[in-house]
Residue frames relative to the residue before (quaternion, step in Angstrom):
aa qw qx qy qz dx dy dz
X 1.0000 0.0000 0.0000 0.0000 0.00 0.00 0.00
X 0.6082 -0.5624 0.4273 0.3621 3.56 -1.14 0.73
X 0.5321 -0.6588 0.4211 0.3248 3.65 -0.84 0.95
X 0.6359 0.5308 -0.3370 0.4474 3.59 1.03 -0.73
X 0.6548 0.4941 -0.3054 0.4835 3.58 0.98 -0.87
X 0.6185 0.5466 -0.3330 0.4559 3.57 1.05 -0.80
X 0.6550 0.5133 -0.3048 0.4633 3.57 1.00 -0.88
X 0.6426 0.5087 -0.3190 0.4759 3.58 1.02 -0.83
X 0.6230 0.5474 -0.3326 0.4490 3.59 0.99 -0.84
X 0.6717 0.4984 -0.2950 0.4619 3.56 0.89 -0.95
X 0.6600 0.5089 -0.3117 0.4563 3.57 0.97 -0.86
X 0.6547 0.5139 -0.3116 0.4584 3.59 0.95 -0.90
X 0.6170 0.5450 -0.3469 0.4494 3.60 0.98 -0.81
X 0.6791 0.4904 -0.2771 0.4707 3.55 1.00 -0.90
X 0.7403 0.4519 -0.2317 0.4405 3.56 0.81 -1.08
X 0.7131 0.4700 -0.2615 0.4497 3.60 1.13 -0.57
X 0.3317 0.7747 -0.4882 0.2268 3.59 1.22 0.22
X 0.6321 0.5711 -0.3358 0.4018 3.57 1.06 -0.75
X 0.5191 0.6693 -0.4135 0.3340 3.61 1.18 -0.51
X 0.6932 0.4736 -0.2841 0.4631 3.58 0.81 -0.99
X 0.6289 0.5301 -0.3364 0.4586 3.59 1.09 -0.68
X 0.6357 0.5154 -0.3278 0.4720 3.60 1.03 -0.78
X 0.6576 0.5041 -0.3114 0.4653 3.60 0.90 -0.95
X 0.6459 0.5295 -0.3152 0.4506 3.58 1.01 -0.79
X 0.6645 0.4948 -0.3012 0.4721 3.58 0.98 -0.86
X 0.6490 0.5054 -0.3195 0.4704 3.59 0.95 -0.86
X 0.6292 0.5636 -0.3220 0.4276 3.56 1.08 -0.76
X 0.5516 0.5948 -0.3950 0.4312 3.59 1.24 -0.32
X 0.7586 0.3617 -0.1688 0.5149 3.57 1.14 -0.74
X 0.7913 0.3084 -0.1313 0.5114 3.56 0.78 -1.12
X 0.2448 -0.7446 0.6062 0.1345 3.54 -0.94 0.97
X 0.8180 0.0974 -0.0952 0.5588 3.59 -0.72 1.04
X 0.6268 0.5763 -0.3926 0.3477 3.58 -1.12 -0.82
X 0.1841 0.8081 -0.5355 0.1622 3.61 1.08 0.69
X 0.6258 0.5490 -0.3371 0.4397 3.58 1.01 -0.83
X 0.6600 0.5042 -0.3035 0.4670 3.59 0.92 -0.93
X 0.6666 0.5101 -0.3077 0.4481 3.59 0.85 -0.95
X 0.6736 0.4916 -0.3032 0.4612 3.59 0.90 -0.90
X 0.6706 0.4936 -0.3105 0.4585 3.59 0.96 -0.81
X 0.5867 0.5472 -0.3703 0.4683 3.60 1.11 -0.56
X 0.6733 0.4839 -0.2924 0.4765 3.57 0.98 -0.83
X 0.5921 0.5424 -0.3576 0.4768 3.59 1.12 -0.65
X 0.6451 0.5258 -0.3160 0.4556 3.59 0.95 -0.88
X 0.6647 0.4988 -0.2982 0.4695 3.58 0.93 -0.89
X 0.7042 0.4772 -0.2669 0.4528 3.58 0.90 -0.94
X 0.7412 0.3833 -0.2118 0.5088 3.61 1.16 -0.55
X 0.4046 -0.7165 0.4762 0.3103 3.60 1.26 -0.04
X 0.5139 0.6359 -0.4101 0.4043 3.56 1.09 0.80
X 0.4267 -0.7190 0.5011 0.2232 3.55 -1.16 0.65
X 0.3035 -0.7782 0.5392 0.1072 3.54 -1.23 0.60
X 0.1635 -0.7520 0.6326 0.0868 3.54 -1.04 0.89
X 0.1011 -0.8148 0.5708 0.0111 3.57 -0.76 1.08
X 0.1032 -0.7663 0.6317 0.0555 3.52 -0.99 0.90
X 0.3362 0.7231 -0.5437 0.2618 3.56 -0.74 1.05
X 0.5755 -0.5895 0.4341 0.3645 3.54 -1.16 0.57
X 0.6279 -0.5485 0.3772 0.4033 3.62 -1.17 0.42
X 0.7759 0.4075 -0.2698 0.3990 3.53 -1.31 0.45
X 0.5518 0.6290 -0.3933 0.3810 3.61 1.21 0.37
X 0.5849 -0.6380 0.3378 0.3698 3.60 1.23 0.58
X 0.2569 0.7771 -0.5370 0.2042 3.61 1.10 0.58
X 0.6955 0.4673 -0.2706 0.4740 3.57 0.80 -1.06
X 0.6615 0.5147 -0.3100 0.4487 3.58 0.90 -0.92
X 0.6300 0.5376 -0.3352 0.4492 3.60 1.01 -0.78
X 0.6936 0.4686 -0.2789 0.4708 3.57 0.86 -0.97
X 0.6469 0.5189 -0.3186 0.4591 3.59 0.94 -0.87
X 0.6546 0.5123 -0.3074 0.4632 3.58 0.99 -0.85
X 0.6488 0.5129 -0.3141 0.4661 3.58 0.95 -0.90
X 0.6361 0.5308 -0.3246 0.4564 3.58 0.98 -0.84
X 0.6590 0.5123 -0.3055 0.4583 3.58 1.00 -0.82
X 0.6588 0.5217 -0.3060 0.4474 3.58 1.01 -0.82
X 0.7452 0.3602 -0.2036 0.5230 3.60 1.12 -0.67
X 0.4227 -0.7222 0.4457 0.3180 3.61 1.30 0.11
X 0.3680 0.7149 -0.4998 0.3220 3.57 0.97 0.93
X 0.4748 -0.6402 0.5156 0.3145 3.55 -1.19 0.57
X 0.1464 -0.8082 0.5694 0.0333 3.56 -0.71 1.15
X 0.0000 -0.7947 0.6066 -0.0197 3.57 -1.01 0.84
X 0.1625 -0.7706 0.6095 0.0911 3.56 -0.80 1.02
X 0.0832 -0.7877 0.6102 0.0145 3.56 -0.87 1.01
X 0.2478 -0.7663 0.5771 0.1354 3.55 -0.68 1.11
X 0.2534 -0.7821 0.5533 0.1343 3.58 -0.54 1.17
X 0.0056 0.7906 -0.6087 0.0665 3.55 -0.84 1.09
X 0.6637 -0.5349 0.3374 0.3995 3.63 -1.17 0.43
X 0.7236 0.4253 -0.2598 0.4775 3.63 1.11 -0.53
X 0.4029 0.7147 -0.4795 0.3113 3.62 1.24 0.21
X 0.2148 -0.7702 0.5904 0.1097 3.57 -1.07 0.80
X 0.6398 -0.5281 0.3738 0.4148 3.62 -1.14 0.47
X 0.6298 0.5470 -0.3345 0.4385 3.60 1.04 -0.76
X 0.6064 0.5535 -0.3528 0.4487 3.60 1.15 -0.59
X 0.6944 0.4718 -0.2468 0.4841 3.53 1.24 -0.51
X 0.8145 0.2720 -0.1252 0.4969 3.58 0.65 -1.12
X 0.5751 -0.5781 0.3910 0.4269 3.59 1.18 -0.49
X 0.2065 -0.7743 0.5881 0.1096 3.58 -1.31 0.04
X 0.5376 -0.5872 0.4816 0.3666 3.56 -1.31 0.02
X 0.1814 -0.7859 0.5877 0.0642 3.57 -0.91 1.00
X 0.3607 -0.7370 0.5336 0.2051 3.59 -0.90 0.96
X 0.1977 -0.7732 0.5950 0.0954 3.54 -0.89 1.02
X 0.3924 -0.7635 0.4641 0.2187 3.56 -0.52 1.18
X 0.6637 0.5595 -0.3291 0.3716 3.58 0.91 -0.85
X 0.8029 0.1877 -0.1350 0.5494 3.62 1.09 -0.52
X 0.4720 -0.7214 0.4108 0.2966 3.59 1.30 0.12
X 0.5606 0.6022 -0.3864 0.4168 3.59 1.18 0.49
X 0.3875 -0.6731 0.5743 0.2587 3.52 -1.32 0.44
X 0.0623 -0.7912 0.6080 0.0187 3.58 -0.87 0.94
X 0.5027 -0.6677 0.4483 0.3169 3.61 -1.02 0.70
X 0.1353 -0.7372 0.6549 0.0967 3.54 -1.10 0.79
X 0.3091 -0.7969 0.4946 0.1574 3.54 -0.30 1.31
X 0.4087 -0.7274 0.5074 0.2154 3.54 -1.05 0.85
X 0.7380 -0.4445 0.2879 0.4183 3.59 -1.30 0.02
X 0.5194 0.6456 -0.4235 0.3662 3.62 1.22 -0.24
X 0.6108 0.5474 -0.3553 0.4483 3.61 1.22 -0.34
X 0.4567 0.6098 -0.5023 0.4089 3.54 0.38 1.34
X 0.6037 -0.5750 0.4024 0.3781 3.59 -1.25 0.23
X 0.7896 0.1081 -0.0474 0.6022 3.57 0.97 -0.87
X 0.1235 -0.7881 0.6025 0.0243 3.55 -0.73 1.16
X 0.1430 -0.7430 0.6451 0.1064 3.55 -0.94 0.90
X 0.1317 -0.7883 0.5999 0.0370 3.57 -0.36 1.28
X 0.1452 -0.8493 0.5050 0.0509 3.54 0.15 1.34
X 0.8386 -0.0375 -0.0423 0.5419 3.56 -0.76 1.15
X 0.0424 -0.8566 0.5140 -0.0180 3.54 0.76 1.15
X 0.6754 0.5088 -0.3045 0.4384 3.60 1.06 -0.64
X 0.5564 0.5847 -0.4143 0.4207 3.63 1.21 0.20
X 0.6566 0.4882 -0.3137 0.4818 3.60 1.23 -0.27
X 0.5654 -0.6155 0.4188 0.3552 3.61 -1.09 0.61
X 0.7411 -0.4720 0.2704 0.3936 3.53 -1.33 0.47
X 0.6602 0.5283 -0.3378 0.4133 3.63 0.92 -0.81
X 0.6394 0.4969 -0.3278 0.4866 3.60 1.14 -0.58
X 0.6207 0.5282 -0.3363 0.4718 3.56 1.00 -0.82
X 0.6592 0.5188 -0.3065 0.4498 3.59 0.96 -0.89
X 0.6215 0.5442 -0.3407 0.4489 3.59 1.03 -0.79
X 0.6746 0.4760 -0.2921 0.4827 3.58 0.97 -0.83
X 0.6787 0.5006 -0.3000 0.4458 3.58 0.90 -0.89
X 0.5947 0.5427 -0.3613 0.4704 3.59 1.15 -0.53
X 0.6417 0.5125 -0.3140 0.4764 3.56 1.00 -0.85
X 0.6364 0.5371 -0.3195 0.4521 3.59 1.03 -0.82
X 0.7254 0.4577 -0.2459 0.4515 3.56 0.88 -0.98
X 0.7841 0.3620 -0.1707 0.4744 3.55 0.81 -1.06
X 0.2865 -0.7743 0.5058 0.2500 3.60 1.27 -0.42
X 0.6976 0.3526 -0.2870 0.5537 3.53 1.13 0.77
X 0.2326 -0.7580 0.5968 0.1232 3.54 -1.30 0.43
X 0.2091 -0.7648 0.5969 0.1226 3.57 -1.03 0.84
X 0.0516 -0.7690 0.6371 -0.0110 3.54 -0.79 1.14
X 0.7801 -0.0474 -0.0611 0.6208 3.57 -0.47 1.30
X 0.7718 -0.3111 0.2246 0.5071 3.64 -0.58 -1.07
X 0.5975 0.5702 -0.3597 0.4342 3.58 1.27 0.10
X 0.2237 -0.7656 0.5923 0.1142 3.55 -1.03 0.88
X 0.1027 -0.8008 0.5898 0.0135 3.55 -0.86 1.03
X 0.3776 -0.7165 0.5306 0.2502 3.62 -0.80 0.93
X 0.4216 -0.6804 0.5380 0.2643 3.56 -1.14 0.66
X 0.5961 -0.5986 0.3884 0.3682 3.62 -1.09 0.60
X 0.3004 -0.7247 0.5887 0.1950 3.55 -1.28 0.45
X 0.5346 -0.2554 -0.8009 0.0871 1.56 -1.76 1.75
X 0.2009 -0.7652 0.6011 0.1127 3.57 -1.25 0.50
X 0.0596 0.8045 -0.5824 0.0998 3.56 -0.58 1.20
X 0.1580 -0.7593 0.6247 0.0912 3.56 -0.94 0.93
X 0.0555 -0.7530 0.6551 0.0265 3.52 -0.91 0.99
X 0.0848 -0.8118 0.5777 0.0025 3.56 -0.39 1.24
X 0.1926 -0.7826 0.5804 0.1162 3.56 -1.04 0.75
X 0.1130 -0.7447 0.6527 0.0818 3.51 -1.30 0.58
X 0.3381 -0.7250 0.5650 0.2020 3.53 -1.04 0.82
X 0.3668 -0.7599 0.4854 0.2289 3.64 -0.59 1.04
X 0.6951 0.3694 -0.2672 0.5558 3.59 1.27 -0.24
X 0.7707 0.3216 -0.2575 0.4862 3.61 -1.26 0.19
X 0.1608 0.8200 -0.5303 0.1430 3.57 0.70 1.09
X 0.4743 0.6756 -0.4429 0.3499 3.58 1.26 -0.09
X 0.8313 0.1872 -0.1451 0.5027 3.58 -0.94 0.87
X 0.5390 0.6026 -0.4234 0.4087 3.60 1.12 0.59
X 0.3210 -0.7098 0.5956 0.1960 3.53 -1.37 0.35
X 0.2533 -0.8107 0.5019 0.1636 3.63 0.11 1.23
X 0.4974 -0.6464 0.4891 0.3089 3.57 -1.06 0.75
X 0.4481 -0.6735 0.5055 0.3000 3.63 -0.87 0.87
X 0.6624 -0.5329 0.3520 0.3915 3.57 -1.19 0.57
X 0.6458 0.5370 -0.3270 0.4331 3.60 0.98 -0.83
X 0.6794 0.4641 -0.2913 0.4879 3.58 1.09 -0.66
X 0.6108 0.5396 -0.3526 0.4597 3.58 1.04 -0.71
X 0.6055 0.5875 -0.3442 0.4119 3.58 1.09 -0.74
X 0.5786 0.5961 -0.3755 0.4110 3.61 1.20 -0.43
X 0.6266 0.5273 -0.3432 0.4599 3.58 1.17 -0.48
X 0.4700 -0.6918 0.4748 0.2740 3.54 -0.83 0.99
X 0.8143 0.0889 0.0078 0.5735 3.56 0.89 -1.02
X 0.1043 -0.7403 0.6535 0.1183 3.52 -1.24 0.51
X 0.1366 -0.8122 0.5664 0.0311 3.55 -0.69 1.13
X 0.2048 -0.7253 0.6407 0.1470 3.53 -1.18 0.68
X 0.1400 -0.8106 0.5671 0.0420 3.58 -0.46 1.21
X 0.1480 -0.8063 0.5707 0.0474 3.57 -0.86 1.00
X 0.7053 -0.4569 0.3362 0.4250 3.55 -1.33 0.14
X 0.5127 -0.6049 0.4943 0.3563 3.61 -1.19 0.45
X 0.5239 -0.6068 0.4711 0.3681 3.57 -1.22 0.34
X 0.7426 -0.4370 0.2669 0.4317 3.58 -1.30 0.20
X 0.6535 0.5204 -0.3105 0.4537 3.58 0.97 -0.88
X 0.6597 0.5011 -0.3003 0.4728 3.59 0.98 -0.89
X 0.6550 0.5187 -0.3238 0.4439 3.58 0.94 -0.84
X 0.6233 0.5206 -0.3386 0.4752 3.59 1.08 -0.69
X 0.6408 0.5175 -0.3187 0.4690 3.59 1.04 -0.80
X 0.6163 0.5335 -0.3380 0.4705 3.60 1.08 -0.72
X 0.6493 0.5195 -0.3089 0.4617 3.57 0.96 -0.89
X 0.6737 0.4966 -0.2971 0.4597 3.59 0.90 -0.93
X 0.7281 0.4535 -0.2449 0.4521 3.58 0.97 -0.90
X 0.8119 0.2806 -0.1101 0.5000 3.57 0.89 -0.95
X 0.3916 0.7714 -0.4460 0.2295 3.60 1.27 -0.05
X 0.7099 0.4346 -0.2639 0.4873 3.59 1.13 -0.59
X 0.5509 -0.6433 0.3794 0.3726 3.59 1.30 0.13
X 0.5665 0.5998 -0.3782 0.4199 3.59 1.29 0.09
X 0.2090 -0.7668 0.5966 0.1115 3.60 -0.87 1.00
X 0.4358 -0.7131 0.4779 0.2706 3.63 -0.61 1.07
X 0.4619 -0.6803 0.4858 0.2964 3.61 -1.01 0.74
X 0.2170 -0.7575 0.5992 0.1415 3.58 -1.24 0.50
X 0.4083 -0.7042 0.5307 0.2361 3.54 -1.25 0.48
X 0.5139 -0.6029 0.5059 0.3412 3.55 -1.24 0.51
X 0.2270 -0.8000 0.5473 0.0944 3.57 -0.72 1.11
X 0.7920 -0.0257 0.0479 0.6082 3.57 0.91 -0.96
X 0.4607 -0.6660 0.5177 0.2761 3.55 -1.33 0.23
X 0.6902 -0.4879 0.3230 0.4257 3.63 -1.19 0.38
X 0.6484 0.5280 -0.3344 0.4348 3.60 0.98 -0.78
X 0.5904 0.5663 -0.3687 0.4413 3.60 1.18 -0.47
X 0.6198 0.5246 -0.3372 0.4764 3.59 1.11 -0.67
X 0.6400 0.5141 -0.3255 0.4693 3.60 0.97 -0.86
X 0.6488 0.5009 -0.3135 0.4794 3.60 1.01 -0.78
X 0.6478 0.5268 -0.3220 0.4463 3.60 0.96 -0.87
X 0.5836 0.5811 -0.3731 0.4272 3.60 1.09 -0.61
X 0.6347 0.5265 -0.3294 0.4599 3.59 1.02 -0.79
X 0.6436 0.5113 -0.3179 0.4724 3.57 1.02 -0.80
X 0.6421 0.5314 -0.3217 0.4493 3.59 0.94 -0.92
X 0.6654 0.5233 -0.3120 0.4314 3.60 0.93 -0.85
X 0.6806 0.4828 -0.2852 0.4716 3.61 1.23 -0.39
X 0.4391 0.6949 -0.4644 0.3295 3.60 1.27 -0.09
X 0.4733 -0.7284 0.4380 0.2314 3.54 -0.85 1.07
X 0.0571 -0.7528 0.6549 0.0331 3.56 -1.05 0.90
X 0.3849 -0.7374 0.5137 0.2102 3.55 -0.65 1.14
X 0.6382 -0.5417 0.3896 0.3840 3.56 -1.22 0.55
X 0.6432 0.5252 -0.3280 0.4503 3.60 1.03 -0.75
X 0.6291 0.5124 -0.3345 0.4793 3.61 1.08 -0.67
X 0.6259 0.5304 -0.3356 0.4629 3.59 1.01 -0.79
X 0.6556 0.5053 -0.3053 0.4708 3.57 0.97 -0.88
X 0.6108 0.5534 -0.3273 0.4621 3.57 1.09 -0.77
X 0.6526 0.5089 -0.3062 0.4705 3.59 0.95 -0.88
X 0.6489 0.5143 -0.3102 0.4671 3.58 0.95 -0.91
X 0.6589 0.5148 -0.3109 0.4518 3.59 0.92 -0.89
X 0.6295 0.5393 -0.3348 0.4481 3.59 0.99 -0.82
X 0.6952 0.4716 -0.2774 0.4662 3.57 0.86 -0.98
X 0.6853 0.4799 -0.2968 0.4604 3.60 0.89 -0.88
X 0.5989 0.5640 -0.3640 0.4368 3.60 1.12 -0.53
X 0.6342 0.4981 -0.3430 0.4817 3.61 1.19 -0.38
X 0.6793 0.4715 -0.2889 0.4824 3.61 1.22 -0.39
X 0.7945 0.0738 -0.0093 0.6027 3.57 0.92 -0.94
X 0.1045 -0.8578 0.4996 0.0602 3.62 0.54 1.15
X 0.5936 0.5997 -0.3690 0.3895 3.59 1.07 -0.69
X 0.6576 0.5259 -0.3058 0.4443 3.59 1.03 -0.79
X 0.7318 0.3820 -0.2172 0.5210 3.58 1.25 -0.37
X 0.6266 -0.5841 0.3248 0.4009 3.57 1.17 0.63
X 0.5971 0.5527 -0.3589 0.4573 3.57 1.21 0.51
X 0.0811 0.8482 -0.5173 0.0795 3.56 1.00 0.89
X 0.6160 0.5715 -0.3474 0.4162 3.59 1.14 -0.61
X 0.6614 0.4956 -0.3130 0.4679 3.62 1.24 -0.25
X 0.4703 0.7313 -0.4206 0.2591 3.58 1.25 -0.41
X 0.7143 0.4529 -0.2634 0.4639 3.60 0.96 -0.80
X 0.6683 0.5199 -0.2925 0.4444 3.57 1.26 -0.20
X 0.7085 0.4260 -0.2515 0.5032 3.61 1.24 -0.36
X 0.2825 -0.7552 0.5727 0.1483 3.57 -0.67 1.16
X 0.7788 -0.0522 0.0712 0.6210 3.55 0.89 -1.03
X 0.3716 -0.7279 0.5339 0.2168 3.56 -1.02 0.84
X 0.7309 -0.4206 0.3125 0.4373 3.53 -1.35 -0.07
X 0.4711 -0.6862 0.4918 0.2557 3.56 -1.12 0.78
X 0.6836 -0.4621 0.3464 0.4463 3.63 -1.24 0.13
X 0.5249 0.6087 -0.4215 0.4199 3.60 1.19 -0.38
X 0.6098 0.5653 -0.3544 0.4278 3.58 1.04 -0.74
X 0.6322 0.5327 -0.3315 0.4547 3.59 0.99 -0.82
X 0.6825 0.4850 -0.2826 0.4681 3.57 0.86 -0.99
X 0.7029 0.4758 -0.2749 0.4517 3.56 0.85 -0.99
X 0.5949 0.5551 -0.3690 0.4493 3.61 1.08 -0.62
X 0.6738 0.4869 -0.2914 0.4732 3.56 0.94 -0.91
X 0.6765 0.4952 -0.3015 0.4542 3.59 0.88 -0.94
X 0.6846 0.4844 -0.2869 0.4630 3.57 0.90 -0.96
X 0.6184 0.5315 -0.3454 0.4646 3.60 1.07 -0.67
X 0.6229 0.5270 -0.3325 0.4730 3.58 1.03 -0.74
X 0.6716 0.4931 -0.2973 0.4664 3.58 0.90 -0.95
X 0.6326 0.5287 -0.3312 0.4588 3.58 1.04 -0.77
X 0.6286 0.5169 -0.3264 0.4808 3.58 1.05 -0.77
X 0.6220 0.5423 -0.3292 0.4590 3.59 1.04 -0.79
X 0.6579 0.5051 -0.3061 0.4672 3.59 0.96 -0.87
X 0.6989 0.4133 -0.2577 0.5237 3.60 1.22 -0.48
X 0.4933 -0.7018 0.3942 0.3299 3.60 1.33 0.34
X 0.5129 0.6211 -0.4307 0.4070 3.59 1.06 0.76
X 0.3508 -0.7470 0.5303 0.1941 3.55 -1.12 0.71
X 0.7270 0.3201 -0.2377 0.5590 3.58 1.25 0.27
X 0.4486 -0.6918 0.5079 0.2496 3.57 -1.16 0.71
X 0.1308 -0.7590 0.6327 0.0804 3.55 -1.08 0.82
X 0.6932 -0.4854 0.3093 0.4338 3.65 -1.15 0.38
X 0.6197 0.5616 -0.3519 0.4204 3.61 1.03 -0.71
X 0.5836 0.5586 -0.3778 0.4523 3.61 1.13 -0.52
X 0.6594 0.5007 -0.2980 0.4751 3.57 0.95 -0.91
X 0.6686 0.5006 -0.2987 0.4617 3.59 0.94 -0.90
X 0.6413 0.5538 -0.3289 0.4170 3.60 0.99 -0.81
X 0.7679 0.3368 -0.1835 0.5130 3.59 0.95 -0.86
X 0.4569 0.7539 -0.4104 0.2333 3.58 1.26 -0.39
X 0.6762 0.4947 -0.3068 0.4515 3.60 0.81 -0.96
X 0.6733 0.5115 -0.2988 0.4425 3.58 0.93 -0.89
X 0.6701 0.4794 -0.2927 0.4852 3.58 1.14 -0.61
X 0.7723 0.4177 -0.1959 0.4366 3.59 0.93 -0.90
X 0.5837 0.6573 -0.3891 0.2754 3.61 0.97 -0.81
X 0.7475 0.3732 -0.2333 0.4974 3.65 0.98 -0.65
X 0.6442 0.5180 -0.3214 0.4618 3.58 1.29 0.09
X 0.6244 0.4768 -0.3479 0.5116 3.58 1.27 -0.04
X 0.1562 -0.7992 0.5782 0.0507 3.57 -0.47 1.25
X 0.2894 -0.8053 0.5021 0.1251 3.55 -0.64 1.17
X 0.4790 -0.6335 0.5257 0.3048 3.54 -1.30 0.41
X 0.6676 -0.4684 0.3844 0.4328 3.57 -1.33 0.09
X 0.5935 0.5782 -0.3597 0.4290 3.56 1.14 -0.67
X 0.6404 0.5205 -0.3198 0.4656 3.58 1.00 -0.82
X 0.6564 0.5017 -0.3101 0.4705 3.56 0.97 -0.86
X 0.6350 0.5303 -0.3259 0.4575 3.57 1.04 -0.77
X 0.6888 0.4465 -0.2585 0.5093 3.56 1.15 -0.71
X 0.4021 -0.7375 0.4400 0.3177 3.57 1.40 -0.01
X 0.3534 0.7067 -0.5181 0.3277 3.55 1.03 0.90
X 0.2340 -0.7552 0.5941 0.1484 3.59 -1.10 0.68
X 0.6534 -0.4916 0.3859 0.4271 3.57 -1.28 0.24
X 0.5809 0.5696 -0.3715 0.4473 3.61 1.15 -0.55
X 0.6362 0.5311 -0.3245 0.4559 3.59 0.99 -0.86
X 0.6628 0.5033 -0.2999 0.4663 3.57 0.95 -0.92
X 0.6690 0.5066 -0.3026 0.4519 3.58 0.87 -0.98
X 0.6422 0.5226 -0.3306 0.4529 3.60 0.98 -0.80
X 0.6477 0.5101 -0.3237 0.4642 3.59 1.00 -0.81
X 0.6132 0.5363 -0.3426 0.4680 3.58 1.08 -0.70
X 0.6828 0.4799 -0.2896 0.4686 3.59 0.86 -0.93
X 0.6441 0.5313 -0.3207 0.4473 3.58 1.06 -0.73
X 0.7694 0.4027 -0.1908 0.4576 3.58 1.04 -0.77
X 0.6459 0.4764 -0.3360 0.4929 3.60 1.16 -0.36
X 0.3862 -0.7582 0.4795 0.2147 3.56 -0.56 1.17
X 0.3420 -0.7356 0.5541 0.1870 3.54 -0.88 1.00
X 0.5258 -0.6455 0.4411 0.3351 3.62 -1.03 0.67
């Protein structure tokens, strides 16, 4: 192996030791949901945000709150409702009578981890206020600009049922999310474990494993993880196959894809693959890293035609066919 890659491998093994400790601590509280926990860590390590779709009661909030406690991060849950205003999210200027001045009152968005619960229940102007904070990592109140704390992660949830009275996120805004996860019910064995552990209403305590500055440092290590030229080409081929499927031997998908994945998908696939390798204590990316995160990166970036909907095809189905047909190095 190349000496430089060997050195990166050794460094990643050393720097990623905390990963197993975090998973162990979360395992004290959360039964199963390994995929969700790993993707939350990918988001933190890549400075990317996460959109989650799942029915209520699947421990989404508890998972994020527990992770925040383990990393000593400030956690804030915001319930999105139709009457929410941007000022309720980012803050506003408050008049002080004693000196006749306006002072900023910061909103709940000034935290390390934000759980935007049912983001599609709030009107577009509130969604835009949050998405601006996500993109710019800063908030403007009146004429003053305030940086958001580091690390800063938004985990937004959408309920796949009860779509009445909601404001769906436009495709351009959904594209800002690095990952979109579909969370499903636990299996029978996991549900029994949940009953045994949480049946008395008691949540086990967790210990602080690392500090926020350790996550910022780990991001620098993740950015140095080696990606071979063939892996980069593989990522490009995957993304381009969603735009021009016919050129990649997928002519049968051409009538089902309205728009393919954006260049953000290319960047996020590479970043998420690096983070996935870090979670596996490796200093280099392999094709399985790309495949593991691929669906979560692509599913909300492939816009389907009416024909696809008529055939009851989902973006997951399309993405899987792309992965099945594009040869991995």
